[in-house]
Residue frames as a rotation matrix with the C-alpha (Angstrom) as fourth column:
MET 1
0.439 -0.632 -0.639 -3.18
-0.802 -0.596 0.038 23.73
-0.405 0.496 -0.768 86.24
GLN 2
0.983 -0.181 0.039 -1.68
0.178 0.871 -0.458 21.27
0.049 0.457 0.888 83.67
ILE 3
0.362 -0.931 0.047 1.88
-0.574 -0.183 0.798 20.43
-0.734 -0.316 -0.601 84.12
ARG 4
0.838 -0.095 -0.538 3.65
-0.486 0.318 -0.814 19.54
0.248 0.943 0.220 80.87
PRO 5
0.795 -0.568 0.213 6.26
0.379 0.739 0.558 16.90
-0.475 -0.362 0.802 80.93
SER 6
0.435 -0.744 -0.508 9.91
-0.779 -0.594 0.201 18.10
-0.451 0.308 -0.838 80.33
LEU 7
0.541 -0.334 -0.771 12.18
-0.598 0.492 -0.633 16.28
0.591 0.804 0.066 78.04
PRO 8
-0.519 -0.855 0.003 14.60
-0.598 0.361 -0.716 15.24
0.611 -0.373 -0.698 80.74
SER 9
-0.349 0.486 0.801 11.79
-0.820 0.255 -0.513 13.76
-0.454 -0.836 0.309 82.86
LEU 10
0.722 0.635 -0.276 10.38
-0.672 0.549 -0.497 11.77
-0.164 0.544 0.823 80.02
LEU 11
0.336 -0.660 -0.671 13.73
-0.458 0.509 -0.729 10.31
0.823 0.553 -0.131 79.17
GLY 12
-0.667 -0.530 0.523 14.23
-0.664 0.105 -0.740 9.63
0.337 -0.841 -0.422 82.88
ARG 13
-0.687 0.492 -0.534 11.43
0.297 0.862 0.412 7.13
0.663 0.124 -0.738 82.70
GLU 14
-0.396 0.693 -0.602 8.92
0.766 -0.112 -0.633 9.39
-0.506 -0.712 -0.487 84.49
LYS 15
-0.719 0.269 0.640 6.35
0.244 -0.765 0.596 12.07
0.651 0.584 0.485 83.36
ARG 16
-0.848 0.488 -0.206 3.71
0.039 -0.330 -0.943 14.18
-0.528 -0.808 0.261 84.95
GLU 17
-0.642 0.738 0.209 0.02
0.328 0.018 0.944 14.08
0.693 0.675 -0.254 84.23
GLY 18
0.413 0.880 0.233 -2.37
0.131 -0.311 0.941 16.25
0.901 -0.358 -0.244 86.02
GLY 19
0.355 -0.390 0.850 0.32
-0.834 -0.544 0.099 16.93
0.424 -0.743 -0.518 88.63
ARG 20
0.746 -0.006 0.665 1.05
-0.460 0.718 0.522 13.25
-0.481 -0.696 0.533 89.31
LEU 21
-0.322 -0.906 -0.274 4.26
-0.901 0.205 0.382 11.41
-0.290 0.370 -0.883 88.50
LEU 22
0.764 0.599 0.239 3.66
-0.499 0.784 -0.369 8.43
-0.408 0.162 0.898 86.36
ASP 23
-0.074 -0.798 0.598 6.11
0.007 0.599 0.801 5.55
-0.997 0.064 -0.039 85.37
VAL 24
0.432 0.197 -0.880 7.08
-0.884 -0.103 -0.457 5.29
-0.181 0.975 0.129 81.65
HIS 25
0.838 0.015 0.545 7.41
0.045 0.994 -0.096 2.01
-0.544 0.105 0.833 80.19
PRO 26
-0.064 -0.994 0.086 10.89
0.188 0.073 0.979 1.24
-0.980 0.079 0.183 78.74
LEU 27
-0.356 0.047 0.933 9.52
0.892 0.315 0.325 0.83
-0.279 0.948 -0.154 75.29
GLU 28
0.754 0.648 0.106 7.71
0.657 -0.742 -0.134 4.15
-0.008 0.170 -0.985 75.66
SER 29
0.508 -0.660 -0.553 11.01
0.000 -0.643 0.766 5.78
-0.861 -0.389 -0.327 76.59
ILE 30
-0.438 -0.610 0.660 12.51
0.508 0.437 0.742 4.42
-0.741 0.661 0.119 73.41
TRP 31
0.051 0.597 0.801 9.73
0.997 -0.074 -0.009 5.77
0.054 0.799 -0.599 71.38
ILE 32
0.874 0.245 -0.419 9.94
0.367 -0.899 0.239 9.16
-0.318 -0.363 -0.876 73.07
TRP 33
0.107 -0.945 -0.309 13.64
0.006 -0.310 0.951 9.38
-0.994 -0.103 -0.028 72.42
ASN 34
-0.510 -0.188 0.840 13.18
0.776 0.321 0.543 8.40
-0.372 0.928 -0.018 68.70
ARG 35
0.574 0.684 0.450 10.51
0.799 -0.589 -0.124 11.14
0.180 0.431 -0.884 68.34
VAL 36
0.661 -0.405 -0.632 13.05
0.121 -0.773 0.622 13.67
-0.741 -0.488 -0.462 70.03
LEU 37
-0.412 -0.886 0.215 15.74
0.308 0.087 0.947 12.66
-0.858 0.456 0.237 67.52
GLU 38
-0.071 0.426 0.902 13.15
0.995 0.098 0.032 13.23
-0.075 0.899 -0.431 64.68
PHE 39
0.900 0.435 -0.022 12.68
0.436 -0.899 0.032 16.84
-0.006 -0.038 -0.999 65.84
ILE 40
0.558 -0.704 -0.439 16.28
-0.166 -0.613 0.772 17.65
-0.813 -0.358 -0.459 66.54
GLU 41
0.185 -0.363 0.913 17.57
0.906 0.423 -0.016 18.02
-0.380 0.830 0.407 63.06
MET 42
0.522 -0.036 -0.852 19.35
-0.051 -0.999 0.011 21.04
-0.852 0.038 -0.523 61.59
ASP 43
0.696 -0.244 0.676 20.36
0.712 0.105 -0.695 21.87
0.099 0.964 0.247 58.03
ILE 44
0.365 -0.582 -0.726 23.71
0.142 -0.736 0.662 23.75
-0.920 -0.345 -0.186 58.09
ILE 45
0.832 0.001 0.555 24.49
0.552 -0.107 -0.827 25.58
0.058 0.994 -0.089 54.94
LEU 46
0.108 -0.936 -0.336 28.11
0.516 -0.236 0.823 26.44
-0.850 -0.262 0.458 54.42
SER 47
0.892 0.176 0.415 29.19
0.451 -0.395 -0.800 29.13
0.023 0.902 -0.432 52.04
LYS 48
-0.077 -0.994 -0.083 32.49
0.983 -0.089 0.158 30.84
-0.164 -0.069 0.984 50.96
GLU 49
-0.165 0.057 0.985 30.84
0.403 -0.907 0.120 34.08
0.900 0.417 0.127 50.37
ARG 50
-0.951 -0.227 0.211 29.98
-0.057 -0.541 -0.839 36.80
0.305 -0.810 0.502 52.93
VAL 51
-0.623 0.759 -0.188 26.77
0.523 0.227 -0.821 37.14
-0.581 -0.610 -0.539 55.02
ASP 52
-0.320 0.550 -0.772 25.44
-0.453 -0.804 -0.385 39.84
-0.832 0.227 0.506 52.75
ALA 53
-0.539 0.026 -0.842 25.22
-0.816 0.232 0.530 37.30
0.209 0.972 -0.104 49.79
GLN 54
-0.987 0.147 0.059 23.12
0.129 0.964 -0.234 34.65
-0.091 -0.224 -0.970 51.67
ASP 55
-0.420 0.906 -0.041 19.59
-0.414 -0.151 0.897 34.11
0.807 0.394 0.439 50.28
CYS 56
-0.674 0.197 -0.712 18.00
0.659 0.596 -0.459 33.65
0.334 -0.778 -0.532 53.84
ASP 57
0.417 0.905 0.082 15.14
0.726 -0.386 0.569 35.20
0.547 -0.178 -0.818 55.86
ILE 58
0.956 -0.036 0.290 17.33
-0.194 -0.822 0.535 36.91
0.219 -0.568 -0.793 58.47
LEU 59
0.025 -0.998 -0.056 20.91
0.266 0.061 -0.962 37.69
0.964 0.009 0.267 59.36
VAL 60
0.954 0.212 -0.213 21.71
0.253 -0.183 0.950 37.53
0.162 -0.960 -0.229 63.09
THR 61
0.114 -0.987 0.113 24.78
0.503 -0.040 -0.864 39.31
0.857 0.155 0.491 64.14
GLY 62
0.668 0.250 -0.701 26.28
0.741 -0.143 0.656 40.57
0.064 -0.958 -0.281 67.35
PHE 63
0.026 -0.694 0.720 28.13
0.215 -0.699 -0.682 43.68
0.976 0.173 0.131 68.54
PHE 64
-0.218 -0.340 -0.915 29.50
0.936 0.193 -0.295 44.95
0.277 -0.921 0.276 71.76
ARG 65
0.831 0.530 -0.172 28.63
0.554 -0.757 0.347 47.92
0.054 -0.383 -0.922 74.11
ASP 66
0.680 -0.581 -0.448 32.19
-0.074 -0.662 0.746 49.04
-0.730 -0.473 -0.493 74.39
GLU 67
-0.284 -0.805 0.521 33.60
0.596 0.277 0.753 48.54
-0.751 0.525 0.401 70.95
ARG 68
0.837 0.540 -0.095 33.45
0.269 -0.556 -0.787 51.46
-0.477 0.632 -0.610 68.45
PRO 69
-0.296 0.714 -0.635 33.66
-0.955 -0.246 0.168 51.72
-0.036 0.656 0.754 65.57
LEU 70
0.582 0.521 0.625 31.58
-0.509 0.832 -0.220 48.63
-0.635 -0.190 0.749 64.88
LYS 71
-0.470 -0.854 -0.223 33.65
-0.818 0.327 0.472 45.66
-0.331 0.405 -0.853 63.56
GLY 72
-0.824 0.080 0.561 33.02
0.163 0.982 0.098 42.38
-0.543 0.172 -0.822 61.78
SER 73
-0.593 0.623 0.511 29.70
0.767 0.243 0.594 41.74
0.245 0.744 -0.622 60.12
SER 74
0.370 0.717 -0.591 28.12
0.848 -0.520 -0.100 44.55
-0.379 -0.465 -0.800 62.07
GLY 75
-0.214 -0.651 -0.728 30.70
0.048 -0.752 0.658 46.98
-0.976 0.105 0.192 60.77
TRP 76
-0.890 -0.195 0.412 30.05
0.333 0.340 0.880 45.61
-0.312 0.920 -0.238 57.29
ILE 77
-0.035 0.979 0.199 26.30
0.996 0.018 0.085 46.14
0.080 0.201 -0.976 57.54
ASP 78
0.322 0.152 -0.935 26.89
0.476 -0.879 0.021 49.69
-0.819 -0.452 -0.355 58.89
TRP 79
-0.646 -0.645 -0.407 28.96
-0.093 -0.463 0.881 50.44
-0.757 0.607 0.240 55.78
ARG 80
-0.793 0.441 0.420 26.30
0.593 0.402 0.698 48.93
0.140 0.802 -0.580 53.45
PHE 81
0.311 0.947 -0.080 23.68
0.936 -0.290 0.198 51.14
0.165 -0.136 -0.977 55.20
ASN 82
-0.022 -0.357 0.934 25.83
0.320 -0.887 -0.332 54.40
0.947 0.292 0.134 54.87
GLY 83
-0.841 -0.541 -0.011 26.46
0.166 -0.239 -0.957 54.46
0.515 -0.806 0.291 58.67
MET 84
0.027 0.981 0.191 23.00
-0.320 -0.172 0.932 54.11
0.947 -0.087 0.309 59.78
LEU 85
0.512 0.086 -0.855 24.02
0.567 0.714 0.411 51.91
0.645 -0.695 0.317 62.66
SER 86
-0.527 -0.814 -0.245 26.59
0.793 -0.366 -0.487 54.34
0.307 -0.451 0.838 63.86
GLN 87
-0.616 0.382 0.689 24.01
-0.284 -0.923 0.258 57.05
0.734 -0.037 0.678 63.89
LEU 88
0.532 0.821 -0.205 21.68
-0.049 0.272 0.961 54.96
0.845 -0.501 0.186 65.99
LEU 89
0.172 -0.481 -0.860 24.52
0.866 0.490 -0.100 54.49
0.469 -0.727 0.501 68.36
ILE 90
-0.832 -0.461 0.308 25.14
0.344 -0.865 -0.366 58.20
0.435 -0.199 0.878 68.61
GLU 91
-0.288 0.831 0.475 21.48
-0.557 -0.549 0.623 58.76
0.779 -0.086 0.622 69.30
ASP 92
-0.853 -0.137 0.503 21.62
-0.503 0.472 -0.724 56.01
-0.139 -0.871 -0.472 72.00
LYS 93
0.287 0.948 -0.135 18.89
-0.953 0.269 -0.136 54.06
-0.092 0.168 0.981 70.14
LEU 94
0.778 -0.317 -0.543 21.35
0.107 0.918 -0.382 51.18
0.619 0.240 0.748 69.85
THR 95
0.672 -0.444 0.593 23.65
-0.740 -0.355 0.572 50.27
-0.043 -0.822 -0.567 72.76
GLY 96
-0.039 -0.620 -0.784 25.08
-0.384 0.733 -0.561 46.72
0.922 0.279 -0.267 72.47
ASP 97
-0.260 0.013 0.965 23.87
-0.964 0.057 -0.261 45.80
-0.059 -0.998 -0.002 75.95
TRP 98
-0.959 -0.195 0.205 23.63
-0.198 0.980 0.008 42.15
-0.202 -0.033 -0.979 76.75
LYS 99
-0.576 0.725 0.378 20.64
0.715 0.671 -0.198 40.65
-0.397 0.156 -0.905 75.03
GLU 100
-0.165 0.511 -0.844 19.51
-0.365 -0.827 -0.429 43.88
-0.916 0.237 0.323 73.48
ALA 101
-0.376 0.106 0.921 17.65
0.730 0.646 0.224 42.87
-0.571 0.756 -0.320 70.26
THR 102
-0.144 0.315 -0.938 17.06
-0.357 -0.901 -0.248 45.27
-0.923 0.299 0.243 67.34
LEU 103
-0.123 0.252 0.960 15.23
0.729 0.679 -0.085 44.11
-0.673 0.689 -0.267 64.20
ILE 104
-0.043 0.094 -0.995 15.58
-0.491 -0.869 -0.061 46.13
-0.870 0.486 0.084 60.95
PRO 105
0.857 0.305 0.414 14.72
0.257 0.443 -0.859 45.46
-0.446 0.843 0.301 57.33
SER 106
-0.191 -0.943 0.272 17.59
0.656 0.083 0.750 45.03
-0.730 0.322 0.603 54.89
ARG 107
0.542 0.389 -0.745 15.93
-0.213 -0.794 -0.569 47.27
-0.813 0.467 -0.348 52.27
GLU 108
0.938 -0.133 0.319 17.62
0.345 0.419 -0.840 45.19
-0.022 0.898 0.439 49.61
ARG 109
0.509 -0.859 0.062 21.06
-0.861 -0.508 0.024 46.55
0.011 -0.066 -0.998 50.78
ILE 110
-0.671 -0.738 0.072 22.01
-0.732 0.675 0.096 43.00
-0.119 0.011 -0.993 51.37
LEU 111
-0.637 0.410 -0.653 20.42
-0.369 0.581 0.725 39.70
0.677 0.703 -0.219 50.40
PRO 112
-0.734 0.404 -0.546 18.89
0.665 0.593 -0.454 38.60
0.140 -0.696 -0.704 53.73
ARG 113
0.007 0.854 0.520 15.49
0.599 -0.420 0.682 40.06
0.801 0.307 -0.515 54.16
MET 114
0.854 0.337 0.397 15.86
-0.104 -0.637 0.764 41.18
0.510 -0.693 -0.509 57.72
ILE 115
-0.224 -0.974 0.012 18.65
0.017 -0.017 -1.000 41.87
0.974 -0.224 0.021 60.16
LEU 116
0.887 0.403 -0.227 18.64
0.185 0.142 0.973 41.02
0.424 -0.904 0.051 63.92
LEU 117
-0.113 -0.916 0.385 21.31
-0.239 -0.351 -0.905 42.89
0.964 -0.194 -0.179 65.95
LEU 118
0.660 0.306 -0.686 22.13
0.425 0.602 0.676 41.21
0.620 -0.738 0.267 69.19
GLY 119
0.540 -0.537 0.648 23.89
-0.708 -0.707 0.004 43.07
0.456 -0.461 -0.761 72.05
LEU 120
0.376 -0.504 -0.778 26.83
0.332 0.857 -0.394 41.11
0.865 -0.110 0.489 73.41
GLY 121
0.952 -0.030 -0.305 27.73
0.283 -0.292 0.914 43.31
-0.116 -0.956 -0.269 76.33
GLU 122
0.540 -0.827 -0.155 31.38
-0.678 -0.537 0.502 43.95
-0.498 -0.166 -0.851 77.23
VAL 123
0.469 -0.477 -0.743 34.12
-0.598 0.448 -0.665 42.51
0.650 0.756 -0.075 74.98
LYS 124
-0.533 -0.813 0.234 36.11
-0.759 0.337 -0.558 41.18
0.375 -0.475 -0.796 77.95
ARG 125
-0.296 0.416 0.860 33.24
-0.611 0.609 -0.506 38.92
-0.734 -0.675 0.074 78.85
TYR 126
0.526 0.512 -0.679 32.82
-0.844 0.214 -0.492 37.53
-0.106 0.832 0.545 75.39
GLY 127
-0.644 -0.760 0.088 33.75
-0.732 0.646 0.219 33.92
-0.224 0.076 -0.972 74.45
SER 128
-0.683 0.422 -0.597 32.30
-0.133 0.731 0.669 30.49
0.719 0.536 -0.443 73.52
LEU 129
-0.686 0.456 -0.567 30.62
0.727 0.451 -0.517 30.05
0.020 -0.767 -0.641 76.96
ARG 130
-0.680 0.437 -0.589 28.92
-0.128 -0.862 -0.491 33.42
-0.722 -0.258 0.642 76.47
LEU 131
-0.630 0.437 -0.642 27.49
-0.738 -0.078 0.671 32.36
0.243 0.896 0.372 73.17
ARG 132
-0.706 0.393 -0.589 26.11
0.405 0.907 0.119 29.19
0.581 -0.154 -0.799 74.79
GLU 133
-0.655 0.493 -0.573 24.48
0.499 -0.288 -0.818 31.37
-0.568 -0.821 -0.057 77.43
LEU 134
-0.735 0.292 -0.612 22.98
-0.529 -0.811 0.248 33.38
-0.424 0.506 0.751 74.59
SER 135
-0.984 0.116 -0.135 21.56
-0.016 0.698 0.716 30.31
0.177 0.707 -0.685 72.74
PRO 136
-0.530 0.836 -0.141 18.17
0.794 0.431 -0.428 30.03
-0.297 -0.339 -0.893 74.60
TYR 137
-0.066 0.473 -0.879 17.38
0.092 -0.874 -0.477 33.64
-0.994 -0.113 0.014 74.20
LEU 138
-0.611 -0.227 -0.758 18.27
-0.639 -0.425 0.642 33.56
-0.468 0.876 0.114 70.51
LEU 139
-0.934 0.355 0.030 16.27
0.332 0.835 0.438 30.42
0.130 0.419 -0.898 69.76
ASP 140
-0.188 0.935 -0.302 13.20
0.842 -0.005 -0.539 31.77
-0.505 -0.356 -0.786 71.47
THR 141
-0.177 0.135 -0.975 13.50
-0.300 -0.951 -0.077 35.10
-0.937 0.279 0.209 69.55
LEU 142
-0.836 -0.140 -0.531 13.78
-0.543 0.063 0.837 33.33
-0.084 0.988 -0.129 66.25
ARG 143
-0.824 0.567 -0.001 10.90
0.567 0.824 -0.006 31.07
-0.003 -0.006 -1.000 67.09
LYS 144
-0.138 0.761 -0.634 8.68
0.483 -0.507 -0.714 33.95
-0.865 -0.405 -0.297 67.97
LEU 145
-0.317 -0.105 -0.943 9.55
-0.620 -0.729 0.290 35.69
-0.718 0.676 0.166 64.63
GLY 146
0.553 0.641 0.532 8.82
-0.100 0.685 -0.722 32.53
-0.828 0.346 0.442 62.88
TRP 147
0.530 -0.449 -0.720 11.78
-0.843 -0.186 -0.505 32.52
0.093 0.874 -0.477 60.39
LEU 148
0.903 -0.092 0.419 13.49
-0.044 0.951 0.305 29.43
-0.427 -0.294 0.855 59.44
ASN 149
0.582 -0.712 0.393 16.27
0.718 0.223 -0.659 30.32
0.382 0.666 0.641 57.25
VAL 150
0.988 -0.088 -0.127 18.85
0.028 -0.705 0.709 32.03
-0.152 -0.704 -0.694 59.52
CYS 151
0.384 -0.909 0.160 22.37
0.285 -0.048 -0.957 33.34
0.878 0.413 0.241 58.83
LEU 152
0.951 -0.061 -0.302 24.52
0.286 -0.182 0.941 33.54
-0.112 -0.981 -0.156 61.92
SER 153
0.218 -0.896 0.386 27.55
0.475 -0.248 -0.844 35.68
0.853 0.367 0.372 62.24
PHE 154
0.989 -0.018 -0.145 29.36
0.127 -0.383 0.915 36.56
-0.072 -0.923 -0.377 65.64
PRO 155
0.669 -0.739 0.076 32.58
-0.723 -0.671 -0.167 38.14
0.174 0.057 -0.983 66.34
TYR 156
0.840 -0.541 0.045 35.90
0.491 0.793 0.361 35.99
-0.231 -0.281 0.931 66.28
GLY 157
0.614 -0.702 0.361 39.53
0.279 -0.235 -0.931 36.48
0.739 0.672 0.051 66.00
ASP 158
-0.354 -0.844 -0.403 42.61
0.620 0.111 -0.777 37.51
0.700 -0.525 0.484 68.02
SER 159
-0.657 0.135 0.742 40.89
-0.360 -0.921 -0.152 40.64
0.662 -0.367 0.653 69.50
TYR 160
0.364 0.871 0.330 38.21
-0.820 0.131 0.557 38.36
0.441 -0.474 0.762 71.12
HIS 161
-0.572 -0.668 0.477 40.67
-0.790 0.605 -0.101 35.38
-0.221 -0.434 -0.873 72.01
VAL 162
0.023 0.564 0.825 38.43
-0.053 0.825 -0.562 32.98
-0.998 -0.031 0.049 70.10
ASP 163
-0.865 -0.428 -0.262 38.77
-0.262 -0.060 0.963 31.67
-0.428 0.902 -0.060 66.62
CYS 164
-0.369 0.732 -0.572 36.09
-0.904 -0.140 0.405 31.09
0.216 0.666 0.713 63.94
ARG 165
-0.437 0.096 -0.894 36.10
-0.122 0.979 0.165 27.31
0.891 0.181 -0.416 64.55
LYS 166
-0.880 0.153 -0.449 35.17
0.473 0.204 -0.857 27.66
-0.039 -0.967 -0.252 68.26
ILE 167
-0.696 0.674 -0.247 32.50
-0.587 -0.733 -0.344 30.13
-0.413 -0.095 0.906 67.59
VAL 168
-0.276 0.635 -0.722 30.79
-0.779 0.291 0.555 27.81
0.562 0.716 0.414 65.17
GLU 169
-0.601 -0.007 -0.799 31.10
0.236 0.954 -0.186 24.85
0.763 -0.300 -0.572 67.42
SER 170
-0.939 0.231 -0.256 29.77
0.167 -0.344 -0.924 26.89
-0.302 -0.910 0.285 70.32
LEU 171
-0.520 0.808 -0.279 26.80
-0.826 -0.558 -0.077 28.18
-0.218 0.191 0.957 68.40
ILE 172
-0.140 0.523 -0.841 25.72
-0.509 0.691 0.514 24.70
0.850 0.500 0.169 67.03
GLU 173
-0.747 -0.125 -0.653 26.34
0.427 0.663 -0.615 23.10
0.510 -0.738 -0.441 70.45
GLY 174
-0.886 0.445 -0.129 24.28
-0.162 -0.558 -0.814 25.81
-0.435 -0.700 0.566 72.32
ILE 175
-0.339 0.843 -0.417 21.42
-0.939 -0.280 0.199 25.61
0.051 0.459 0.887 69.78
ALA 176
-0.240 0.260 -0.935 21.28
-0.273 0.907 0.322 21.80
0.932 0.332 -0.147 69.70
ASN 177
-0.900 -0.100 -0.424 21.27
0.375 0.316 -0.871 21.58
0.221 -0.943 -0.247 73.44
ASN 178
-0.757 0.633 -0.161 18.40
-0.336 -0.589 -0.735 23.98
-0.560 -0.502 0.659 73.74
LEU 179
-0.353 0.643 -0.680 16.36
-0.790 0.185 0.585 22.48
0.501 0.744 0.442 70.92
GLY 180
-0.418 0.119 -0.901 16.34
0.206 0.978 0.033 19.30
0.885 -0.172 -0.433 73.00
HIS 181
-0.728 0.142 -0.670 15.15
0.685 0.160 -0.711 20.90
0.006 -0.977 -0.214 76.16
GLN 182
-0.810 0.531 -0.251 12.44
-0.467 -0.841 -0.271 23.31
-0.355 -0.103 0.929 74.99
ASP 183
-0.478 0.723 0.499 8.91
0.438 0.689 -0.577 21.57
-0.761 -0.058 -0.646 75.03
ALA 184
0.312 0.664 -0.680 7.47
-0.247 -0.634 -0.733 24.22
-0.917 0.396 -0.034 72.71
PHE 185
-0.332 -0.458 -0.824 9.77
-0.902 -0.102 0.420 23.26
-0.277 0.883 -0.379 69.90
LEU 186
-0.945 -0.047 0.322 8.71
-0.013 0.994 0.107 19.69
-0.325 0.097 -0.941 70.11
GLU 187
-0.103 0.994 -0.033 5.06
0.326 0.003 -0.945 20.71
-0.940 -0.108 -0.325 69.77
GLU 188
0.475 0.416 -0.775 5.59
-0.264 -0.773 -0.577 22.79
-0.840 0.478 -0.257 66.65
ARG 189
0.499 -0.390 0.774 8.02
0.726 0.676 -0.127 20.96
-0.474 0.626 0.620 64.41
TRP 190
0.950 -0.211 -0.229 9.74
-0.260 -0.943 -0.206 24.32
-0.173 0.256 -0.951 63.93
THR 191
0.190 -0.968 0.163 13.13
-0.557 0.030 0.830 22.65
-0.809 -0.248 -0.534 64.36
ARG 192
0.143 -0.029 0.989 12.58
0.497 0.867 -0.046 20.20
-0.856 0.498 0.138 61.49
ARG 193
0.761 0.228 0.607 12.67
0.645 -0.362 -0.673 23.07
0.066 0.904 -0.423 59.14
LEU 194
0.830 -0.384 -0.404 15.44
-0.112 -0.825 0.553 25.13
-0.546 -0.414 -0.728 60.63
ARG 195
0.553 -0.714 0.429 18.31
0.758 0.217 -0.615 26.02
0.346 0.665 0.661 58.36
LEU 196
0.683 -0.442 -0.581 21.46
0.192 -0.659 0.727 27.68
-0.704 -0.609 -0.365 59.57
PHE 197
0.802 -0.455 0.387 23.72
0.368 -0.134 -0.920 29.52
0.470 0.880 0.061 57.16
LEU 198
0.575 -0.728 -0.374 27.38
0.326 -0.216 0.920 30.02
-0.751 -0.651 0.114 58.12
ALA 199
0.583 -0.324 0.745 29.33
0.742 -0.161 -0.651 32.38
0.330 0.932 0.147 55.91
GLU 200
0.735 -0.383 -0.559 32.34
0.110 -0.747 0.656 34.52
-0.669 -0.544 -0.507 56.87
GLY 201
0.623 -0.474 -0.622 34.33
-0.779 -0.447 -0.439 34.28
-0.070 0.759 -0.648 53.54
GLU 202
0.820 -0.257 -0.512 36.69
-0.078 0.835 -0.544 31.94
0.567 0.486 0.665 51.86
GLU 203
-0.159 -0.968 0.195 39.67
-0.526 -0.085 -0.846 32.69
0.835 -0.237 -0.496 54.11
VAL 204
-0.633 -0.103 0.768 37.98
-0.767 0.217 -0.604 31.14
-0.104 -0.971 -0.216 57.09
PHE 205
0.245 0.825 -0.509 35.85
-0.874 0.415 0.252 28.61
0.419 0.383 0.823 55.36
SER 206
-0.159 -0.437 -0.885 38.02
-0.038 0.899 -0.437 25.70
0.987 -0.036 -0.159 56.54
GLU 207
-0.963 -0.205 0.175 37.58
-0.159 -0.095 -0.983 26.77
0.218 -0.974 0.058 60.09
ILE 208
-0.204 0.977 0.059 33.80
-0.972 -0.195 -0.132 26.88
-0.118 -0.085 0.989 59.77
LEU 209
0.305 0.251 -0.919 33.91
-0.577 0.816 0.031 23.34
0.757 0.521 0.394 58.35
SER 210
-0.581 -0.615 -0.533 36.08
0.096 0.598 -0.796 22.16
0.808 -0.513 -0.289 61.18
GLY 211
-0.822 0.315 0.474 33.74
-0.569 -0.439 -0.695 23.81
-0.011 -0.841 0.540 63.66
VAL 212
0.178 0.960 -0.217 30.71
-0.964 0.214 0.157 21.93
0.197 0.181 0.963 62.26
GLN 213
0.167 -0.210 -0.963 32.56
-0.203 0.949 -0.242 18.64
0.965 0.236 0.116 62.33
ALA 214
-0.860 -0.509 0.038 33.64
-0.051 0.011 -0.999 19.26
0.508 -0.861 -0.036 65.94
ALA 215
-0.437 0.793 0.425 30.00
-0.888 -0.306 -0.342 19.88
-0.141 -0.527 0.838 66.88
LYS 216
0.450 0.608 -0.654 28.91
-0.715 0.684 0.144 16.67
0.535 0.403 0.742 65.21
SER 217
-0.309 -0.651 -0.694 31.59
0.015 0.726 -0.688 14.65
0.951 -0.223 -0.214 66.98
ILE 218
-0.862 -0.003 0.508 30.20
-0.490 -0.258 -0.833 15.99
0.134 -0.966 0.221 70.30
PHE 219
-0.117 0.957 0.267 26.51
-0.925 -0.007 -0.379 15.01
-0.361 -0.291 0.886 69.68
GLY 220
-0.868 -0.272 0.416 26.97
-0.200 0.957 0.209 11.83
-0.455 0.098 -0.885 67.79
GLU 221
-0.748 0.647 0.150 23.74
0.570 0.509 0.645 10.27
0.341 0.568 -0.749 67.03
ARG 222
-0.317 0.636 -0.704 21.86
0.698 -0.346 -0.626 12.74
-0.642 -0.690 -0.335 69.07
ILE 223
0.371 0.495 -0.785 21.63
-0.103 -0.819 -0.565 15.13
-0.923 0.291 -0.253 66.35
GLN 224
0.049 -0.337 0.940 21.96
0.900 0.423 0.104 14.91
-0.433 0.841 0.324 62.48
ILE 225
0.199 -0.198 -0.960 23.68
-0.173 -0.971 0.164 17.89
-0.965 0.133 -0.228 60.85
LYS 226
0.410 0.003 0.912 23.27
0.837 0.395 -0.378 17.97
-0.361 0.919 0.159 57.16
VAL 227
-0.121 -0.605 -0.787 25.79
0.068 -0.796 0.601 20.12
-0.990 0.019 0.138 55.25
SER 228
0.587 0.222 0.779 25.21
0.786 0.075 -0.614 21.64
-0.194 0.972 -0.130 51.92
GLY 229
-0.351 -0.834 -0.425 27.71
0.559 -0.551 0.620 23.84
-0.751 -0.020 0.660 50.10
THR 230
0.729 0.662 -0.174 26.75
0.305 -0.541 -0.784 26.82
-0.613 0.519 -0.596 48.16
ALA 231
0.413 -0.674 -0.613 30.25
-0.754 -0.630 0.185 27.35
-0.511 0.385 -0.768 46.86
GLU 232
0.806 -0.147 -0.573 31.99
-0.369 0.631 -0.682 25.41
0.462 0.761 0.455 44.15
GLY 233
0.104 -0.925 -0.366 34.77
-0.150 0.349 -0.925 22.99
0.983 0.151 -0.103 45.07
ILE 234
0.368 -0.035 0.929 34.04
-0.916 -0.183 0.356 22.35
0.158 -0.983 -0.099 48.61
HIS 235
0.215 -0.405 -0.889 36.14
0.016 0.911 -0.411 19.71
0.977 0.074 0.202 50.13
PRO 236
-0.983 -0.183 -0.013 36.04
-0.175 0.915 0.363 17.10
-0.055 0.359 -0.932 51.76
LEU 237
-0.353 0.911 0.215 32.22
0.359 0.344 -0.868 17.30
-0.864 -0.229 -0.449 51.92
SER 238
-0.893 0.237 0.383 30.16
0.336 -0.215 0.917 17.34
0.299 0.948 0.112 48.71
ALA 239
-0.689 0.678 0.255 26.86
-0.673 -0.730 0.121 19.17
0.269 -0.088 0.959 48.60
GLY 240
0.297 0.940 -0.170 24.03
-0.745 0.340 0.574 17.61
0.597 -0.044 0.801 50.51
SER 241
-0.116 -0.430 -0.896 26.27
0.115 0.890 -0.442 15.28
0.987 -0.155 -0.054 52.36
LYS 242
0.875 0.475 0.096 26.09
-0.037 -0.131 0.991 14.51
0.483 -0.870 -0.097 56.14
VAL 243
-0.034 -0.906 0.422 28.80
-0.792 -0.233 -0.564 15.24
0.609 -0.354 -0.710 58.55
């Protein structure tokens, strides 16, 4: 059985080959780390418009098992689909249980081609740590689907005791951490083309921008986050600039 080296072991100056531990030369460790940095790169696309106006492959949004009617982006989508999600809830074909994943086509009701509804479990357990916990599952699901242009929208606000800034920061942090620890991603170059769209409307745009900047301050040179604005007059970052 072949044992593939994990990222932490490689950077810790050791690797496995045929089940045996081998020393890694310091120069090889530097080369490996540079290669890791080359793969861990995300394009973050900020917009002052809503999620339904994002030209992307898939919209990922979350909803709870104990919150009815649906709120936030899930509620907005339900309205655009003439109550289809509410009907699925009534028929118990959709529950909101933790990590429940439901994929539906948008049927041109919204601009994203597909919609991925993720169950977030109970409202009382929701928060930034919960989103980080969800990140590995989310990334693995997106990788299997093969889509690269992804709009993320998760609940925020006083009802959930977490603001939009913290949601954005937690999502980017969770995704970045897991990109660096999954060997499959390093093999495929999937991450080099990953683009995340963040769009919750003009009223919280500054919070989204602040969340991106906070995530960048956490990772420093470990990750390069390029930010492009799809709306006019974005300040203080110009389109295509790096945070």
